Every structure is written in structure tokens, then in C-alpha cells.
C-alpha positions as CSV (number, residue, x, y, z in Angstrom):
1,M,-36.0,-20.5,-9.5
2,E,-39.4,-19.3,-10.8
3,R,-42.2,-21.7,-11.2
4,A,-45.8,-21.0,-12.3
5,L,-48.6,-22.4,-10.3
6,S,-52.2,-22.5,-11.2
7,I,-55.1,-22.9,-8.9
8,A,-58.1,-24.0,-10.9
9,E,-60.6,-24.2,-8.0
10,E,-63.0,-21.4,-7.6
11,R,-64.3,-20.6,-4.2
12,V,-66.9,-18.2,-2.9
13,T,-66.5,-17.0,0.7
14,G,-69.5,-15.1,1.9
15,A,-70.4,-12.3,-0.5
16,L,-66.9,-12.2,-1.9
17,G,-66.2,-14.3,-5.0
18,V,-62.5,-15.2,-5.2
19,Y,-60.6,-16.6,-8.1
20,V,-57.0,-17.5,-7.5
21,A,-55.4,-17.9,-10.9
22,E,-51.7,-18.0,-11.8
23,V,-49.4,-17.2,-9.0
24,K,-45.8,-16.2,-8.8
25,A,-43.0,-18.4,-7.5
26,H,-43.0,-16.9,-4.0
27,Q,-46.2,-16.6,-2.0
28,V,-47.2,-16.2,1.6
29,T,-50.8,-16.6,2.9
30,I,-51.3,-14.6,6.1
31,E,-54.5,-15.5,8.0
32,I,-55.7,-13.0,10.5
33,G,-59.1,-13.2,12.1
34,G,-59.9,-16.3,10.0
35,M,-59.5,-14.3,6.8
36,P,-56.5,-15.5,4.7
37,I,-54.9,-13.1,2.3
38,L,-52.4,-14.3,-0.2
39,L,-49.4,-12.1,-1.1
40,R,-47.4,-13.1,-4.2
41,T,-44.0,-11.7,-5.1
42,D,-41.1,-12.3,-7.4
43,S,-38.7,-11.5,-4.6
44,P,-37.6,-14.5,-2.5
45,E,-36.0,-12.1,0.0
46,F,-39.3,-10.2,0.6
47,A,-41.3,-13.5,0.9
48,E,-38.8,-14.6,3.6
49,V,-39.3,-11.3,5.4
50,L,-43.0,-11.8,5.4
51,E,-42.7,-15.4,6.6
52,N,-40.5,-14.3,9.5
53,R,-42.6,-11.3,10.4
54,Y,-46.0,-13.0,10.5
55,G,-44.8,-16.3,11.9
56,G,-47.8,-18.1,13.5
57,F,-50.2,-16.2,11.3
58,V,-48.8,-17.8,8.1
59,N,-51.1,-20.6,6.8
60,P,-50.1,-22.0,3.4
61,E,-53.0,-24.4,3.5
62,A,-55.7,-21.8,3.8
63,Q,-57.9,-20.8,0.9
64,P,-57.4,-17.1,0.4
65,I,-60.3,-14.7,0.2
66,F,-58.0,-12.1,-1.6
67,A,-54.8,-12.5,-3.6
68,F,-52.4,-9.7,-4.1
69,D,-49.5,-9.3,-6.4
70,V,-46.8,-7.3,-4.6
71,E,-44.5,-5.3,-6.9
72,I,-41.3,-4.2,-5.1
73,A,-40.5,-0.6,-6.1
74,P,-37.2,1.2,-5.6
75,P,-36.8,2.9,-2.2
76,G,-38.5,6.3,-1.9
77,R,-41.9,7.8,-2.8
78,V,-44.3,5.5,-4.6
79,T,-47.2,8.0,-5.0
80,Y,-47.7,11.8,-4.5
81,E,-50.3,11.3,-1.8
82,K,-49.0,13.1,1.3
83,E,-51.7,11.6,3.6
84,L,-53.4,8.3,3.6
85,R,-56.2,8.0,1.0
86,V,-58.8,5.2,1.0
87,S,-61.6,5.1,-1.5
88,A,-64.2,2.5,-2.2
89,A,-66.4,2.7,-5.2
90,E,-68.2,0.3,-7.5
91,G,-66.6,-2.7,-5.9
92,R,-63.1,-1.4,-6.2
93,W,-60.9,-0.3,-3.3
94,V,-57.9,2.0,-3.6
95,I,-55.5,2.5,-0.7
96,E,-52.5,4.7,-1.0
97,R,-50.1,7.1,0.7
98,G,-46.6,8.2,-0.2
99,D,-44.9,4.8,0.4
100,F,-47.4,2.4,-1.2
101,H,-50.3,2.0,-3.6
102,A,-52.8,-0.8,-3.3
103,E,-56.0,-1.6,-5.1
104,C,-58.3,-4.6,-5.2
105,D,-61.5,-5.7,-6.8
106,L,-64.2,-7.3,-4.7
107,A,-65.7,-9.3,-7.6
108,S,-62.6,-11.1,-8.6
109,G,-60.8,-11.1,-5.2
110,K,-57.6,-9.9,-6.9
111,G,-55.5,-6.9,-6.2
112,R,-52.0,-5.5,-6.4
113,I,-49.7,-3.6,-4.1
114,R,-46.7,-1.5,-5.2
115,Q,-44.3,-0.6,-2.5
116,P,-40.6,-0.6,-1.5
117,A,-39.3,-3.8,0.2
118,N,-40.3,-2.8,3.8
119,L,-42.7,-4.2,6.4
120,Y,-44.0,-0.8,7.4
121,S,-45.8,-0.4,4.0
122,I,-47.3,-3.9,3.7
123,E,-48.5,-3.8,7.3
124,A,-50.3,-0.5,6.8
125,A,-52.0,-2.0,3.7
126,L,-53.0,-5.1,5.6
127,R,-54.5,-3.3,8.5
128,I,-56.6,-1.0,6.3
129,L,-57.7,-3.9,4.1
130,H,-58.8,-5.9,7.2
131,S,-60.8,-2.9,8.5
132,L,-62.7,-2.8,5.2
133,L,-63.3,-6.6,5.2
134,L,-64.6,-6.4,8.8
135,A,-66.9,-3.5,7.9
136,L,-68.6,-5.7,5.3
137,R,-69.0,-8.6,7.8
138,G,-70.2,-6.7,10.9
139,G,-66.9,-6.8,12.7
140,L,-64.5,-4.1,14.0
141,L,-60.8,-3.3,14.1
142,V,-60.2,-1.5,17.4
143,H,-57.3,0.5,18.8
144,A,-57.3,-1.7,21.9
145,A,-55.4,-4.3,23.8
146,S,-57.0,-7.7,24.3
147,A,-56.3,-10.9,26.2
148,V,-57.9,-14.2,27.0
149,R,-58.3,-15.6,30.5
150,H,-60.3,-18.6,31.6
151,G,-61.8,-18.9,28.1
152,D,-63.1,-15.4,27.9
153,A,-61.6,-12.5,25.9
154,Y,-61.4,-8.9,27.3
155,L,-60.8,-5.7,25.4
156,F,-59.0,-2.7,26.8
157,A,-59.5,0.4,24.7
158,G,-57.8,3.8,25.0
159,V,-55.8,6.4,23.3
160,S,-52.0,6.3,23.2
161,G,-50.7,6.5,26.8
162,A,-54.0,5.3,28.3
163,G,-52.5,2.1,29.5
164,K,-53.1,-0.6,26.8
165,T,-49.5,-2.0,27.0
166,T,-49.5,-1.5,30.8
167,I,-52.6,-3.6,31.3
168,T,-51.1,-6.4,29.2
169,R,-47.9,-6.3,31.1
170,L,-49.8,-6.6,34.3
171,A,-51.8,-9.7,33.1
172,P,-51.3,-12.8,35.2
173,P,-49.4,-15.8,33.8
174,D,-52.6,-17.7,32.9
175,A,-53.7,-14.9,30.5
176,T,-53.1,-15.2,26.7
177,L,-52.2,-12.0,24.9
178,L,-54.2,-11.3,21.7
179,T,-52.6,-7.9,21.1
180,D,-51.4,-4.8,22.9
181,E,-52.4,-2.5,20.1
182,I,-55.1,-3.5,17.6
183,S,-57.9,-5.9,18.4
184,Y,-59.8,-7.9,15.9
185,L,-63.5,-8.5,16.5
186,R,-66.0,-10.6,14.4
187,R,-69.7,-11.2,15.0
188,E,-70.8,-14.7,15.9
189,G,-74.5,-15.1,16.5
190,S,-75.6,-12.5,19.1
191,G,-72.1,-12.0,20.4
192,Y,-68.6,-11.2,19.3
193,V,-65.3,-13.2,19.1
194,A,-61.9,-11.6,19.6
195,Y,-58.9,-12.9,17.5
196,G,-55.2,-12.6,18.1
197,T,-53.3,-10.3,15.7
198,P,-49.7,-9.9,14.8
199,F,-50.0,-6.1,15.1
200,A,-47.9,-5.1,18.1
201,G,-47.6,-1.8,20.0
202,E,-45.0,-0.8,22.6
203,L,-44.8,-4.4,23.9
204,G,-43.1,-5.3,20.6
205,E,-44.4,-8.8,20.3
206,P,-47.3,-10.2,18.3
207,G,-50.4,-11.7,19.9
208,R,-51.1,-15.4,19.9
209,N,-53.1,-16.8,17.0
210,V,-56.1,-17.8,19.0
211,R,-59.8,-16.8,19.3
212,A,-62.2,-16.6,22.2
213,P,-65.7,-15.2,22.9
214,L,-65.6,-11.6,24.0
215,A,-66.8,-11.1,27.6
216,G,-66.5,-7.3,27.9
217,L,-64.9,-4.0,26.8
218,F,-63.1,-1.7,29.3
219,L,-62.5,1.9,28.5
220,L,-59.2,2.6,30.2
221,E,-58.5,5.6,32.4
222,H,-55.6,6.2,34.8
223,G,-56.5,6.8,38.5
224,A,-55.3,6.5,42.0
225,E,-57.1,3.2,42.6
226,N,-58.5,0.2,40.8
227,R,-62.3,0.4,40.2
228,V,-64.9,-0.4,37.5
229,V,-67.5,2.2,36.6
230,P,-70.7,1.4,34.7
231,V,-71.1,3.2,31.3
232,E,-74.5,4.2,29.8
233,K,-75.2,2.9,26.3
234,A,-74.9,6.3,24.6
235,E,-71.5,6.9,26.3
236,A,-70.4,3.4,25.4
237,V,-71.2,4.1,21.7
238,R,-69.2,7.3,21.8
239,G,-66.4,5.7,23.7
240,L,-66.0,2.8,21.3
241,M,-66.4,4.9,18.2
242,R,-63.3,6.9,19.3
243,H,-61.2,3.8,19.0
244,V,-62.6,2.1,15.9
245,L,-60.0,2.0,13.1
246,F,-61.6,2.8,9.8
247,F,-60.2,5.0,7.0
248,A,-62.5,4.8,4.0
249,R,-64.6,7.9,3.2
250,D,-67.5,5.8,1.9
251,E,-70.9,6.7,3.2
252,T,-72.4,3.2,3.0
253,L,-69.4,1.6,4.8
254,V,-69.4,4.3,7.5
255,K,-73.0,3.7,8.2
256,M,-72.3,0.0,8.4
257,V,-69.5,0.6,11.0
258,F,-71.7,2.8,13.1
259,Q,-74.5,0.2,13.1
260,T,-72.0,-2.4,14.1
261,V,-70.9,-0.3,17.0
262,C,-74.5,0.1,18.2
263,D,-75.1,-3.6,17.9
264,F,-71.9,-4.3,19.8
265,V,-72.9,-2.1,22.7
266,K,-76.3,-3.9,22.9
267,N,-74.6,-7.3,23.2
268,V,-71.3,-6.8,25.0
269,P,-70.9,-5.1,28.4
270,V,-68.9,-1.9,28.2
271,R,-67.5,-0.4,31.4
272,R,-64.8,2.2,32.4
273,L,-61.8,0.7,34.1
274,I,-60.0,3.2,36.3
275,F,-56.7,1.7,37.3
276,T,-53.2,2.2,38.8
277,P,-50.2,0.0,37.7
278,D,-51.1,-2.8,40.0
279,Q,-51.5,-6.5,39.0
280,R,-54.6,-6.7,41.3
281,V,-56.6,-4.8,38.6
282,W,-57.0,-8.1,36.9
283,E,-59.1,-9.3,39.9
284,L,-61.6,-6.7,38.9
285,V,-61.6,-7.7,35.3
286,R,-62.5,-11.3,36.1
287,D,-64.7,-10.6,39.1
288,D,-66.9,-8.2,37.1
289,P,-68.1,-6.2,40.1
290,A,-70.7,-4.4,38.0
291,G,-72.5,-7.7,37.5
292,A,-72.7,-7.0,33.8
293,R,-73.0,-10.5,32.6
294,P,-74.0,-14.0,33.8
295,R,-71.3,-16.5,34.6
296,R,-70.7,-19.5,32.3
297,P,-68.4,-22.5,32.8
298,F,-64.8,-21.8,31.9
299,G,-63.8,-22.8,28.4
300,R,-60.6,-22.7,26.5
301,P,-59.6,-20.4,23.7
302,V,-59.6,-22.0,20.2
303,R,-56.1,-22.1,19.0
304,F,-54.9,-21.6,15.4
305,D,-51.2,-22.2,16.0
306,L,-49.8,-23.9,12.9
């Protein structure tokens, strides 16, 4: 049964002014990386699918920074775009490929998505949208696994087959998985914080909805033994750039992402981790034999489980 809801409160978050006006009967707020996005639909079935898929990342109490109306299209092609196309101009973003069309306006915080009733399309739209939001805020979406241990987060970047899922499977029982596929990084002061994401890779399970200060980035490489190799700053920039997920062909945003990568490398230790499938590799991760950072008392990850 449809019911109209109206949210009269206006909220400004950072540089994005968001007005959440009339909403449809079925809505799901998905909060990833501390940035809630409201999805509204007339389909109770699709809303239920979203609730089940994003589980611990659904936060109905959060004030969204963006609100999208999701129109469910018939199965099949939605646009004639064969490849993914992302454009950003004059405060308006358009994201589309054959199976979905999404657009949003920065000034109003409103947007719309047209797609068939499948998770593949909405997840692609969400990943791309978060990459744009992070670019504006000095953060990064990275093709990398990440986990928290003893209050610190560690990032493991690599191409497909480099060992991201393997390194998470080898993690000791006291490690908390953030993701085995796409890591979410936000700037805090002079450092960075890693957040859990629901975006899963071969492991097939979402990360935990927690956050922790980032202690280091490891560039993964298979080898005959476990060892850590220091990485020069220039190589670290190149290595990280290979794994940053960013799709918009916007010169200003691209420059912002590159600057963020340079700032990241200045503030976060980057090393190469050559490893064999052996759980003892995690002894190197914590022991930090390269002496790249000072020790601090163990803390605990901040949890966002609802």
C-alpha cells in the first residue's frame, strides 16, 4: 500500500546541499563509508532485495546525502551505450551503460536510476557514485582487499589473481574483514581511514560495517617466500594509481584523484608484499619489518553494525 512521506528538513553535508522531498512508499538507505544514499522505489519486491543484499549497511535512521528514485524497467537493454560512460559537467553527473541509466544533481542532492530489477545494475551505479563522492572529498575507492587487526587497517592491492582473496582467507581469527575486492578510504586529518564495504569478490561475502585507521598499503605479488620490500614514493604512486577505481572523464576530478594519491603516499606507508599461500604472512603484516611507521597502543575498530 502506497503512502507518501515528506521530509521537510533541509541538511547541508560538506559542499553538497541535499533536499529530501517527497518519497515513495518503499525506500532503503544504504550507508557505505559514512555516506548514506537513499534509494526509493515503487517496487516492494526490489526494496526487499536491496534490504537483503546490503544487510548491515542499511541504516534507515541516517540522513542521506543523495536520494535516488529507482525506476524498474523491463528486462533487457536500457540504453544504447555498449561501454560504461560517466560524465560530470556543471554539477550534473550521468552514469550509463546498456543495463542502466543514472543521473544526479549535486546542488539538489537528487537523482534517478532506470534499470531492470537486478542487483548487478544497482551495484555498478553505487560503486561509481561512491568513486565520484570520494574524489570530491579527498578519498579513494581502490581495487584492494582490506582487513582490521589490533585496531589497525591494512590494504592489499593487486590485479585479479594477485592474491587479494587469498590474503583474506589466510587472515587469523582475530582479523576483521573489510572487503576482499573494493576498499573504501577517506581522509581524516593527516591520515586515512578504511571502511568496510558490501562489495565482495571471490570470497562471496560482504565486509563488516566497521572503520579503522589505515596503517599501510601492501602491493601484492606472488613469490616463493614471504617478505616485505620497501617501495620508493614514485613507484608507490604508480602502483596505487593502477588500482584506483575512477571512471569519469572529467579533467578536474582526475587531477583531484591524482593529488589524493600523491597525498596518500606521503602519509601512508606503501610496501610490496611478496608472499606464498601461508598464514605466517600475517606475521610480516603486523611486525612491519621495514620499520615504516611508529608503534601506537592497540585500539579497536569503530563499529557501525545496526
